C-alpha positions as CSV (number, residue, x, y, z in Angstrom):
1,X,5.9,-9.0,4.1
2,X,8.6,-6.3,2.8
3,X,8.0,-4.5,-0.7
4,X,5.6,-7.2,-2.3
5,X,7.5,-10.2,-1.0
6,X,5.9,-12.3,1.6
7,X,4.5,-15.7,0.1
8,X,5.2,-18.6,-2.3
9,X,3.6,-19.8,-5.5
10,X,0.9,-22.2,-4.4
11,X,-0.8,-23.1,-7.6
12,X,-3.0,-26.1,-6.8
13,X,-4.3,-27.4,-10.2
14,X,-4.6,-31.2,-10.2
15,X,-2.7,-33.1,-12.9
16,X,-3.4,-36.8,-12.9
17,X,-1.2,-38.8,-10.5
18,X,0.9,-35.7,-9.8
19,X,-1.7,-33.6,-8.0
20,X,1.2,-32.2,-6.1
21,X,0.1,-29.3,-3.9
22,X,-3.0,-29.9,-1.8
23,X,-5.7,-27.2,-1.7
24,X,-5.8,-27.3,2.1
25,X,-3.2,-28.2,4.8
26,X,-2.4,-31.9,5.2
27,X,-0.1,-31.4,8.2
28,X,0.8,-29.0,10.9
29,X,4.6,-28.6,11.2
30,X,5.5,-27.7,14.8
31,X,9.3,-27.7,14.7
32,X,12.6,-28.2,12.9
33,X,16.1,-29.2,13.9
34,X,18.5,-28.5,11.0
35,X,22.2,-28.9,10.4
36,X,23.6,-27.4,7.2
37,X,27.0,-26.8,5.8
38,X,27.5,-24.0,3.2
39,X,30.4,-24.0,0.7
40,X,30.4,-20.7,-1.2
41,X,33.4,-21.9,-3.3
42,X,31.3,-24.6,-5.0
43,X,27.9,-23.0,-4.5
44,X,26.8,-26.2,-2.7
45,X,25.1,-26.9,0.6
46,X,24.5,-30.2,2.5
47,X,21.8,-30.5,5.2
48,X,20.0,-32.8,7.6
49,X,16.5,-31.5,8.6
50,X,14.4,-33.2,11.2
51,X,10.8,-32.2,10.9
52,X,8.1,-32.8,13.6
53,X,4.5,-32.6,12.4
54,X,1.0,-33.6,13.2
55,X,-1.4,-34.9,10.6
56,X,-4.7,-33.1,9.9
57,X,-6.2,-36.0,7.9
58,X,-5.6,-39.7,7.4
59,X,-2.6,-39.7,5.0
60,X,-0.9,-42.2,2.8
61,X,1.3,-39.6,1.1
62,X,2.7,-36.4,2.7
63,X,3.8,-33.6,0.4
64,X,6.6,-31.2,1.2
65,X,8.1,-28.3,-0.8
66,X,11.9,-28.6,-1.5
67,X,14.0,-26.5,-3.8
68,X,14.7,-28.3,-7.1
69,X,18.4,-27.7,-6.8
70,X,18.6,-29.9,-3.7
71,X,18.8,-33.6,-4.2
72,X,17.1,-35.7,-1.5
73,X,19.1,-38.8,-0.6
74,X,17.0,-40.2,2.3
75,X,13.9,-39.8,4.4
76,X,14.0,-41.7,7.7
77,X,11.1,-42.1,10.2
78,X,12.6,-40.8,13.4
79,X,15.2,-38.3,14.6
80,X,15.6,-35.7,17.4
81,X,12.3,-33.8,17.6
82,X,12.2,-30.1,18.0
83,X,11.4,-28.9,21.6
84,X,7.9,-27.7,22.5
85,X,7.1,-24.2,21.5
86,X,7.0,-21.4,24.1
87,X,4.1,-19.0,23.7
88,X,3.5,-15.8,25.4
89,X,0.2,-15.3,27.4
90,X,-2.4,-13.5,25.3
91,X,-2.7,-10.8,28.0
92,X,0.9,-9.8,28.2
93,X,3.5,-8.6,25.7
94,X,7.2,-9.4,25.9
95,X,9.1,-6.3,26.6
96,X,11.4,-4.7,24.0
97,X,14.5,-2.9,25.2
98,X,14.6,0.8,24.9
99,X,16.1,2.0,21.6
100,X,17.8,5.2,22.6
101,X,19.9,6.8,25.3
102,X,22.4,4.0,25.4
103,X,20.1,1.5,27.1
104,X,21.7,-1.9,26.6
105,X,19.8,-5.0,25.4
106,X,19.5,-7.7,28.1
107,X,21.9,-10.6,27.4
108,X,20.5,-13.8,26.1
109,X,21.9,-17.3,26.2
110,X,21.7,-19.3,23.0
111,X,20.4,-22.9,23.2
112,X,22.9,-25.3,21.6
113,X,21.4,-27.2,18.6
114,X,21.2,-30.9,19.3
115,X,23.7,-33.0,17.4
116,X,22.3,-34.6,14.2
117,X,21.2,-37.9,15.8
118,X,20.8,-40.7,13.2
119,X,17.1,-41.6,12.8
120,X,16.3,-45.1,14.1
121,X,13.1,-45.8,12.1
122,X,12.6,-47.2,8.6
123,X,13.6,-45.5,5.4
124,X,10.6,-44.0,3.6
125,X,10.1,-43.9,-0.1
126,X,9.8,-40.5,-1.8
127,X,9.3,-39.1,-5.3
128,X,10.4,-35.7,-6.7
129,X,8.1,-33.5,-8.8
130,X,10.2,-30.8,-10.4
131,X,7.2,-29.0,-12.0
132,X,6.2,-27.5,-8.6
133,X,9.3,-28.0,-6.4
134,X,7.8,-30.7,-4.2
135,X,8.5,-34.2,-2.9
136,X,5.9,-36.8,-2.1
137,X,6.9,-39.0,0.9
138,X,5.1,-42.3,1.4
139,X,5.0,-43.6,5.1
140,X,5.3,-47.2,5.9
141,X,1.7,-47.3,7.0
142,X,-1.2,-44.8,6.7
143,X,-0.8,-42.0,9.2
144,X,-4.2,-41.5,11.0
145,X,-5.5,-38.0,11.6
146,X,-3.9,-36.5,14.8
147,X,-0.7,-38.6,14.5
148,X,2.5,-36.8,15.6
149,X,5.5,-37.9,13.6
150,X,9.2,-37.0,13.3
151,X,11.0,-37.5,10.0
152,X,14.6,-36.8,9.1
153,X,15.5,-35.6,5.6
154,X,19.1,-35.7,4.2
155,X,19.8,-33.7,1.1
156,X,22.5,-31.6,-0.8
157,X,22.9,-29.5,-3.9
158,X,23.2,-26.1,-5.5
159,X,20.0,-23.9,-5.2
160,X,20.1,-21.1,-7.8
161,X,17.8,-18.8,-9.7
162,X,17.1,-21.6,-12.2
163,X,15.9,-23.9,-9.4
164,X,13.8,-21.4,-7.6
165,X,10.2,-22.4,-6.7
166,X,9.1,-19.0,-8.2
167,X,10.2,-18.2,-11.7
168,X,12.6,-15.3,-12.0
169,X,13.0,-14.7,-8.2
170,X,16.2,-15.8,-6.4
171,X,15.4,-16.9,-2.8
172,X,18.3,-19.3,-2.3
173,X,21.9,-19.4,-3.4
174,X,25.3,-20.2,-1.9
175,X,27.8,-17.7,-3.2
176,X,30.7,-15.4,-2.4
177,X,30.5,-12.9,-0.8
178,X,26.8,-13.4,0.4
179,X,24.8,-16.6,0.6
180,X,21.0,-16.4,1.0
181,X,18.6,-19.1,2.3
182,X,15.3,-17.3,2.5
183,X,12.3,-19.1,3.7
184,X,10.3,-19.0,0.5
185,X,13.2,-20.6,-1.3
186,X,12.3,-24.0,0.2
187,X,15.9,-24.7,1.3
188,X,14.4,-27.1,3.9
189,X,11.2,-29.2,3.6
190,X,8.1,-27.0,4.2
191,X,4.5,-28.0,4.4
192,X,2.2,-27.0,1.5
193,X,0.1,-25.1,1.4
194,X,1.4,-23.4,4.5
195,X,4.1,-20.9,3.6
196,X,3.7,-18.0,6.1
197,X,0.6,-19.7,7.6
198,X,2.0,-22.9,9.2
199,X,4.0,-21.6,12.2
200,X,6.9,-23.5,13.6
201,X,10.0,-23.4,15.9
202,X,13.5,-23.9,14.6
203,X,16.9,-24.9,15.9
204,X,19.5,-24.6,13.2
205,X,23.3,-25.1,13.2
206,X,25.0,-23.5,10.1
207,X,28.6,-24.2,9.2
208,X,30.4,-21.6,7.0
209,X,34.0,-20.9,6.0
210,X,36.1,-19.2,8.7
211,X,35.7,-15.4,8.4
212,X,32.0,-15.5,7.4
213,X,29.1,-14.5,9.6
214,X,25.6,-15.9,9.6
215,X,22.4,-13.9,10.5
216,X,19.3,-15.7,11.6
217,X,16.5,-15.7,14.2
218,X,17.5,-16.1,17.8
219,X,20.8,-15.1,19.4
220,X,23.6,-17.0,17.7
221,X,26.0,-19.3,19.5
222,X,29.4,-19.4,17.7
223,X,32.2,-21.9,17.8
224,X,35.3,-22.5,15.7
225,X,35.7,-25.8,13.9
226,X,39.2,-25.6,12.3
227,X,38.8,-23.6,9.1
228,X,35.1,-23.3,9.6
229,X,32.7,-21.6,12.0
230,X,29.4,-23.0,13.3
231,X,26.6,-20.7,14.2
232,X,23.7,-22.0,16.3
233,X,20.3,-20.4,16.3
234,X,17.2,-21.2,18.3
235,X,13.7,-19.7,17.9
236,X,11.3,-21.3,20.4
237,X,8.1,-19.4,19.6
238,X,5.9,-20.6,16.8
239,X,6.6,-18.4,13.9
240,X,8.7,-18.2,10.7
241,X,12.4,-18.3,11.5
242,X,13.4,-20.1,8.3
243,X,15.7,-17.3,6.8
244,X,19.5,-17.3,7.0
245,X,21.9,-14.9,5.4
246,X,25.6,-15.7,5.5
247,X,28.6,-13.8,4.1
248,X,31.8,-11.8,4.5
249,X,30.2,-9.2,6.7
250,X,32.0,-6.6,8.7
251,X,31.6,-6.6,12.5
252,X,28.2,-5.3,13.5
253,X,27.6,-1.5,12.8
254,X,25.4,0.4,15.3
255,X,24.3,4.0,15.6
256,X,25.0,6.0,18.7
257,X,22.6,5.2,21.5
258,X,20.9,2.3,19.5
259,X,22.4,-0.9,20.9
260,X,19.7,-3.3,19.8
261,X,19.8,-2.6,16.0
262,X,22.9,-4.2,14.4
263,X,23.8,-3.8,10.8
264,X,25.8,-6.4,8.9
265,X,27.2,-5.4,5.5
266,X,30.1,-6.2,3.2
267,X,33.0,-3.9,2.8
268,X,31.4,-2.5,-0.4
269,X,28.5,-1.1,1.6
270,X,30.1,-0.2,4.9
271,X,29.5,3.6,4.3
272,X,25.7,2.9,4.5
273,X,25.8,1.0,7.8
274,X,24.9,3.9,10.0
275,X,22.1,5.0,7.6
276,X,20.6,1.5,7.7
277,X,20.8,1.5,11.5
278,X,19.1,4.8,11.8
279,X,16.4,4.0,9.3
280,X,15.6,0.7,11.0
281,X,15.7,2.3,14.5
282,X,13.3,5.1,13.5
283,X,10.8,2.7,12.0
284,X,11.1,0.3,15.0
285,X,10.7,3.0,17.5
286,X,7.6,4.5,15.8
287,X,5.9,1.1,15.4
288,X,6.7,0.1,19.0
289,X,4.9,3.3,20.2
290,X,2.0,2.7,17.8
291,X,1.5,-1.1,18.2
292,X,3.2,-2.0,21.4
293,X,6.3,-4.1,22.0
294,X,7.4,-6.6,19.3
295,X,8.2,-10.2,20.3
296,X,11.9,-9.2,20.5
297,X,13.7,-5.9,20.9
298,X,16.6,-7.1,18.8
299,X,16.9,-6.4,15.1
300,X,19.7,-7.6,12.9
301,X,19.8,-5.7,9.6
302,X,21.7,-7.7,6.9
303,X,22.7,-7.0,3.3
304,X,21.1,-9.0,0.5
305,X,22.8,-9.6,-2.9
306,X,21.9,-7.2,-5.7
307,X,20.5,-10.0,-7.8
308,X,18.0,-11.2,-5.1
309,X,14.8,-9.9,-3.8
310,X,14.5,-6.3,-2.6
311,X,13.8,-7.2,1.0
312,X,13.0,-10.2,3.3
313,X,12.2,-10.6,6.9
314,X,12.2,-13.2,9.7
315,X,11.9,-12.8,13.5
316,X,14.7,-10.4,14.6
317,X,15.9,-10.1,10.9
318,X,15.5,-7.2,8.4
319,X,17.2,-8.2,5.1
320,X,17.6,-5.4,2.5
321,X,19.2,-5.0,-0.9
322,X,21.4,-2.0,-0.5
323,X,20.4,-0.3,-3.7
324,X,16.8,-0.4,-2.6
325,X,17.5,0.7,1.0
326,X,15.1,3.6,1.4
327,X,13.2,4.6,4.5
328,X,9.8,3.2,3.3
329,X,11.2,-0.2,2.4
330,X,12.9,-0.4,5.8
331,X,9.6,0.6,7.5
332,X,7.6,-2.0,5.6
333,X,10.1,-4.7,6.4
334,X,10.3,-3.8,10.1
335,X,6.5,-3.8,10.2
336,X,6.6,-7.6,9.6
337,X,8.0,-8.0,13.1
338,X,4.3,-7.4,14.2
339,X,2.4,-8.3,11.0
340,X,3.7,-11.6,9.8
341,X,5.9,-12.6,12.7
342,X,3.8,-11.8,15.8
343,X,0.5,-12.6,14.0
344,X,0.1,-14.4,10.7
345,X,-2.8,-15.2,8.2
346,X,-4.7,-18.4,9.1
347,X,-4.7,-19.3,5.4
348,X,-3.8,-17.6,2.1
349,X,-7.4,-16.2,1.9
350,X,-6.5,-14.2,5.0
351,X,-3.2,-12.8,3.6
352,X,-4.7,-9.4,3.2
353,X,-4.6,-9.0,7.0
354,X,-0.9,-9.0,7.5
355,X,0.1,-7.8,4.0
356,X,-2.4,-4.9,4.4
357,X,-1.3,-4.1,7.9
358,X,2.4,-4.1,7.0
359,X,1.7,-1.7,4.1
360,X,-0.5,0.5,6.3
361,X,2.1,0.6,9.0
362,X,4.6,1.8,6.4
363,X,2.1,4.5,5.4
364,X,1.6,5.6,9.0
365,X,5.4,5.9,9.3
366,X,5.4,8.1,6.2
367,X,2.7,10.3,7.8
368,X,4.6,10.6,11.1
369,X,8.0,11.2,9.6
370,X,7.3,13.2,6.4
371,X,3.9,14.8,7.0
372,X,0.4,14.9,5.7
373,X,1.2,15.8,2.1
374,X,3.6,12.8,1.7
375,X,1.0,10.6,3.3
376,X,-1.7,11.8,0.9
377,X,0.6,11.1,-2.1
378,X,1.2,7.6,-0.8
379,X,-2.5,7.0,-0.3
380,X,-3.2,7.9,-3.9
381,X,-0.6,5.4,-5.1
382,X,-2.2,2.8,-2.7
383,X,-5.6,3.4,-4.1
384,X,-4.4,2.8,-7.6
385,X,-2.8,-0.5,-6.6
386,X,-6.1,-1.5,-4.8
387,X,-8.1,-1.0,-8.0
388,X,-5.6,-2.3,-10.5
389,X,-6.9,-5.9,-10.4
390,X,-10.0,-5.6,-8.3
391,X,-12.0,-8.5,-9.9
392,X,-12.2,-10.9,-7.0
393,X,-13.1,-10.5,-3.3
394,X,-10.1,-10.2,-0.9
395,X,-11.2,-13.3,1.0
396,X,-11.1,-15.6,-2.1
397,X,-7.6,-14.9,-3.4
398,X,-6.0,-18.1,-1.9
399,X,-6.2,-19.9,-5.2
400,X,-4.0,-17.3,-7.0
401,X,-0.2,-17.4,-7.4
402,X,0.9,-15.1,-4.5
403,X,3.5,-13.5,-6.8
404,X,1.0,-12.5,-9.4
405,X,0.3,-8.8,-9.7
406,X,-3.3,-9.4,-8.7
407,X,-2.5,-11.2,-5.4
408,X,0.2,-8.6,-4.6
409,X,-1.8,-5.5,-5.3
410,X,-5.0,-6.8,-3.7
411,X,-3.5,-8.1,-0.5
412,X,-1.0,-5.2,0.0
413,X,-2.7,-2.2,-1.5
414,X,-6.4,-3.0,-1.1
415,X,-5.7,-4.6,2.3
416,X,-4.0,-1.3,3.4
417,X,-7.0,0.7,2.2
418,X,-9.3,-1.5,4.2
419,X,-7.4,-0.6,7.3
420,X,-7.2,3.1,6.2
421,X,-11.0,3.2,6.0
422,X,-11.3,1.4,9.3
423,X,-9.2,4.2,10.8
424,X,-11.7,6.7,9.4
425,X,-14.6,4.8,10.9
426,X,-13.0,4.3,14.3
427,X,-10.9,7.4,14.7
428,X,-7.2,7.4,15.6
429,X,-7.5,6.2,19.2
430,X,-10.1,3.5,18.3
431,X,-7.9,2.2,15.4
432,X,-4.8,2.0,17.6
433,X,-6.8,0.1,20.3
434,X,-8.1,-2.3,17.7
435,X,-4.7,-3.1,16.2
436,X,-3.2,-3.6,19.6
437,X,-6.0,-5.9,20.7
438,X,-5.7,-7.9,17.5
439,X,-1.9,-8.4,18.2
440,X,-2.5,-9.3,21.8
441,X,-5.4,-11.8,21.2
442,X,-3.7,-13.6,18.3
443,X,0.0,-13.5,19.3
444,X,1.8,-16.4,17.8
445,X,-1.3,-17.5,16.0
446,X,-3.0,-17.3,12.6
447,X,-5.8,-14.8,12.2
448,X,-8.9,-15.2,10.1
449,X,-10.8,-12.5,8.3
450,X,-13.8,-13.1,10.7
451,X,-11.5,-12.5,13.7
452,X,-10.6,-9.1,12.4
453,X,-14.3,-8.1,12.2
454,X,-15.0,-9.4,15.7
455,X,-12.0,-7.6,17.3
456,X,-12.9,-4.4,15.5
457,X,-16.5,-4.5,16.7
458,X,-15.6,-5.6,20.3
459,X,-13.0,-2.8,20.8
460,X,-15.1,0.0,19.3
461,X,-18.8,-1.0,19.7
462,X,-19.3,-0.2,16.0
463,X,-21.5,-2.4,13.8
464,X,-19.3,-3.2,10.9
465,X,-21.1,-6.0,9.0
466,X,-21.8,-3.8,6.0
467,X,-18.3,-2.5,6.0
468,X,-16.6,-5.9,5.8
469,X,-19.3,-7.2,3.4
470,X,-18.5,-4.4,1.0
471,X,-14.7,-4.4,1.2
472,X,-13.8,-8.0,1.9
473,X,-16.6,-10.0,0.2
474,X,-17.3,-7.5,-2.7
475,X,-15.4,-5.9,-5.5
476,X,-15.3,-2.4,-7.0
477,X,-15.4,1.0,-5.4
478,X,-18.0,3.8,-5.4
479,X,-17.9,6.6,-7.9
480,X,-19.5,9.6,-6.3
481,X,-21.5,12.4,-7.9
482,X,-23.0,15.3,-6.0
483,X,-26.0,17.5,-6.7
484,X,-26.9,20.3,-4.4
485,X,-28.8,23.6,-4.0
486,X,-27.9,26.6,-1.8
487,X,-30.5,28.6,0.1
488,X,-29.9,31.8,2.1
489,X,-31.2,31.6,5.7
490,X,-33.3,34.4,7.1
491,X,-31.8,37.4,9.0
492,X,-28.4,36.9,7.4
493,X,-27.7,33.8,9.5
494,X,-25.8,32.1,6.7
495,X,-26.6,29.5,4.1
496,X,-28.2,26.0,4.0
497,X,-26.9,23.5,1.4
498,X,-29.3,20.7,0.5
499,X,-28.0,18.0,-1.7
500,X,-27.6,14.3,-2.5
501,X,-24.6,12.1,-3.0
502,X,-25.1,9.3,-5.5
503,X,-22.9,6.2,-6.3
504,X,-23.5,2.8,-7.9
505,X,-23.0,0.3,-5.0
506,X,-26.3,-0.6,-3.5
507,X,-24.8,-2.1,-0.3
508,X,-22.5,0.9,0.4
509,X,-22.9,2.3,3.9
510,X,-20.2,4.5,5.4
511,X,-19.6,8.0,6.8
512,X,-18.2,10.3,4.1
513,X,-16.4,13.6,4.6
514,X,-17.7,16.7,2.8
515,X,-15.6,19.8,2.5
516,X,-17.7,22.9,1.9
517,X,-15.5,25.6,0.4
518,X,-17.2,29.0,1.1
519,X,-16.4,32.6,0.4
520,X,-14.8,32.6,3.9
521,X,-13.1,29.5,5.4
522,X,-13.7,26.0,4.3
523,X,-15.8,23.8,6.6
524,X,-15.8,20.0,6.9
525,X,-18.9,17.8,7.7
526,X,-19.1,14.1,8.3
527,X,-22.2,12.7,6.6
528,X,-23.5,9.1,6.8
529,X,-24.2,7.6,3.3
530,X,-26.2,4.5,2.7
531,X,-27.3,3.0,-0.6
532,X,-27.0,4.4,-4.1
533,X,-28.3,7.9,-3.0
534,X,-28.2,9.7,0.3
535,X,-29.4,13.2,1.0
536,X,-27.7,15.7,3.3
537,X,-28.3,19.2,4.6
538,X,-25.5,21.4,6.1
539,X,-25.5,25.0,7.2
540,X,-22.5,27.4,6.8
541,X,-21.9,31.1,7.5
542,X,-20.3,31.8,4.1
543,X,-21.9,31.0,0.7
544,X,-20.7,27.6,-0.6
545,X,-18.6,27.8,-3.8
546,X,-17.7,24.2,-4.1
547,X,-18.3,20.9,-2.3
548,X,-15.6,18.2,-2.4
549,X,-16.5,14.6,-1.5
550,X,-13.8,12.8,0.6
551,X,-11.2,15.5,0.2
552,X,-8.7,13.8,2.4
553,X,-8.9,10.4,0.6
554,X,-10.3,8.3,3.5
555,X,-12.3,6.1,1.1
556,X,-11.4,3.9,-1.8
557,X,-13.3,5.3,-4.7
558,X,-13.2,5.5,-8.5
559,X,-12.3,8.8,-10.1
560,X,-11.0,9.8,-13.6
561,X,-7.6,10.7,-12.1
562,X,-7.4,7.3,-10.4
563,X,-8.3,5.5,-13.6
564,X,-5.1,7.1,-15.1
565,X,-3.0,6.0,-12.1
566,X,-4.4,2.4,-12.4
567,X,-3.5,2.1,-16.1
568,X,0.0,3.5,-15.4
569,X,0.5,1.0,-12.6
570,X,-0.6,-1.9,-14.7
571,X,1.8,-0.7,-17.4
572,X,4.6,-0.7,-14.9
573,X,3.8,-4.2,-13.9
574,X,3.8,-5.3,-17.5
575,X,7.3,-3.8,-17.9
576,X,8.5,-5.7,-14.8
577,X,7.3,-8.9,-16.4
578,X,8.9,-8.1,-19.7
579,X,5.7,-7.4,-21.6
580,X,6.5,-4.1,-23.3
581,X,3.7,-4.3,-25.8
582,X,1.2,-4.8,-23.0
583,X,2.7,-1.8,-21.1
584,X,2.4,0.5,-24.2
585,X,-1.3,-0.5,-24.4
586,X,-1.9,0.4,-20.7
587,X,-0.1,3.7,-21.0
588,X,-2.2,4.6,-24.1
589,X,-5.3,3.8,-22.1
590,X,-4.2,6.4,-19.5
591,X,-3.5,8.9,-22.2
592,X,-6.9,8.4,-23.7
593,X,-8.3,9.6,-20.3
594,X,-5.9,12.5,-20.1
595,X,-3.5,13.4,-22.9
596,X,-1.7,15.8,-20.6
597,X,-0.8,13.2,-18.0
598,X,2.9,13.7,-17.5
599,X,3.2,10.4,-15.6
600,X,1.7,8.4,-18.5
601,X,3.8,10.1,-21.1
602,X,6.9,9.6,-19.0
603,X,6.3,5.9,-18.5
604,X,5.5,5.5,-22.2
605,X,8.8,7.2,-23.1
606,X,10.7,4.8,-20.8
607,X,9.3,1.9,-22.8
608,X,10.3,3.5,-26.1
609,X,13.8,4.1,-24.7
610,X,14.1,0.4,-23.7
611,X,13.2,-0.5,-27.2
612,X,15.9,2.0,-28.5
613,X,13.1,3.9,-30.3
614,X,14.8,7.1,-29.4
615,X,12.8,9.5,-31.5
616,X,9.5,8.2,-30.0
617,X,11.0,8.3,-26.5
618,X,12.1,11.9,-27.0
619,X,8.7,12.9,-28.2
620,X,7.0,11.3,-25.2
621,X,9.4,12.9,-22.8
622,X,8.6,16.3,-24.4
623,X,4.9,15.5,-24.0
624,X,5.6,14.9,-20.3
625,X,7.2,18.3,-20.0
626,X,4.2,19.9,-21.7
627,X,1.8,18.0,-19.5
628,X,0.5,18.6,-15.9
629,X,3.8,17.8,-14.3
630,X,2.1,15.5,-11.8
631,X,4.2,14.1,-10.1
632,X,6.7,17.0,-10.1
633,X,9.7,14.7,-10.6
634,X,8.7,14.0,-14.2
635,X,10.1,17.4,-15.1
636,X,13.7,16.8,-13.9
637,X,13.9,13.2,-15.1
638,X,12.4,14.1,-18.5
639,X,15.2,16.5,-19.0
640,X,17.8,14.0,-17.8
641,X,16.5,11.3,-20.2
642,X,16.3,13.6,-23.2
643,X,19.9,14.5,-22.4
644,X,20.8,10.8,-22.5
645,X,19.0,10.4,-25.8
646,X,21.0,13.3,-27.3
647,X,24.3,11.7,-25.9
648,X,23.3,8.3,-27.5
649,X,22.7,10.0,-30.9
650,X,25.9,12.0,-30.9
651,X,24.5,15.4,-30.0
652,X,26.6,16.3,-27.0
653,X,25.9,20.1,-27.0
654,X,22.1,19.5,-26.9
655,X,22.6,16.8,-24.3
656,X,24.5,19.2,-22.0
657,X,21.7,21.8,-22.4
658,X,19.1,19.3,-21.2
659,X,21.3,18.3,-18.2
660,X,21.6,22.1,-17.4
661,X,17.8,22.5,-17.5
662,X,17.5,19.5,-15.2
663,X,19.9,21.2,-12.7
664,X,17.8,24.4,-12.9
665,X,14.7,22.5,-11.5
666,X,16.6,22.0,-8.2
667,X,14.7,18.7,-7.8
668,X,16.9,15.8,-6.6
669,X,14.2,13.2,-6.5
670,X,15.8,9.8,-6.7
671,X,19.2,11.5,-7.3
672,X,18.2,13.3,-10.5
673,X,20.4,16.3,-9.8
674,X,23.4,14.0,-9.0
675,X,22.8,12.1,-12.3
676,X,22.6,15.4,-14.3
677,X,25.9,16.6,-12.8
678,X,27.6,13.3,-13.6
679,X,26.3,13.4,-17.2
680,X,27.6,16.9,-17.6
681,X,31.0,15.5,-17.0
682,X,30.7,12.1,-18.7
683,X,28.4,11.5,-21.7
684,X,25.8,8.8,-21.3
685,X,26.5,5.5,-23.1
686,X,24.4,2.3,-23.4
687,X,27.0,0.5,-21.3
688,X,26.9,3.1,-18.5
689,X,26.1,1.6,-15.1
690,X,22.4,2.6,-15.4
691,X,22.1,1.9,-19.1
692,X,20.0,-0.7,-20.6
């Protein structure tokens, strides 16, 4: 999954005769053969999709997801079935080519996509349900459980934001200069529920106007058809190859010595091509060393339109919106080549596994590339996300809309914290061995939560029942308190500290790090805690001055500071959903905990500024400047935004003074210094590029 985008809305509430989406899988789709023609001038596509599937129950109706912008004209029993999938042995990993030193990627030969053979069987009846972007197909006879069938769908239309299966998110659109057909957009018939859980092969032929390129999974064959070009892709491992991006892309951009990372951007973004290649290569190289070889050593980086999602992935595909193309987003998207592509959740209740591992792989990359301090900052943000909506166990979230804040924060952030805590329990080497074994044992398969526990215990010999019971099947996090007494040892041999750590979760059982700050150097101890109260005794040479529980943030825990971060995060999510009143309420909760929180004051000021309540916004930005300045960037951006307010209210001299103070911070977080310099030259206006 890439940032917070890896699944589809699967709300399964029954409504009379239109109980559209089943609560469990009806069918197992094994493969597709698709032919599609894209016409950016009209925004239309036409397609023929042959689907091979096996029934998991006796069925008299089969439900597929299909974008509401696509009109289905026929469903025929028959067609050219997809070839059998090729799976790698569990004990061996396919080799990825070396990234650097000019090593060339081994040549591949693309498999031609079979011609669209007319289906020979009977026409089947079907019914569209626009409320949930599904179609219900009725076979000629009941399909007994275990039946393998091949059906051919013919359809055409204009998929747009308005026809998206997920309100407000554009997954499919045919347009100039870039067209997107992302797997969650249901641009071909998909099994429901089954998005990112029902693995399949795909052979697809895509026709586009001459001069356009298409990026997909599998090496592309290319042939000219007059004023059009056909690209053929074939992905023969069971996975999720259903994403295509087409457009007026420049020839592939590569970085020196990195032959297997190819970047496809439009003319408008050509200057960022090398940067994208380097970001992708660094993340891919790190994760290969950490997790072993991916299923393929090729990565095609492709530009997404600015009005689409921030990022998307498919086998061999990293799709990024250029304005969001930072190193962390690239790392998260690259991580899905392992966690999502190589292994996938068995069902939506298991989505925390791959979402959590992709997020934690991103955090490991931050630790490796930017150091411990950046890693700690990222962990604090992850903890806030993990607790923002922690009201249901991780393993029961399958009934939620996967684009809801609760599903996203729980599976991504709490999922990542589960793996962070496992790393603490196992140690670095044990954790790496565990993840590699999980990838090896379940390559090209779905993984259950119970599988994770078994592999973790088998590879480390740890007993982890209480760990998984607490963090997968429970909710909440411990809030630690510490009471201790210090005794001087005889003969000046140091000091003994005897204390007890209390918390409110009766089933809690984990090792916890204690940092004893003494008059000399600090000393760390690892203490096993179990139950609501655990005693400890440690000896140090210097007299203890303070004891910090879990100083390096290995554990998910409740603290007053974290409560503030949680409220701020919930407020930001309310803003993203357009609920400004709800956001103000959340920010005020944070300020009730700590009036001096610069972050809460800054976010509140942003909302006031969106409402054009400039006086209230200026007051809150001033409060941010008078606060704890945590995080540090709140200082520079508060000055920049106060300057904008003065520009908007006709006080140019005061605006310039604020921009000058922003420059004096020398903090260019998110381009703040660049923005201040630009506003020194040109006054800010509501219709400025970054204006509301």
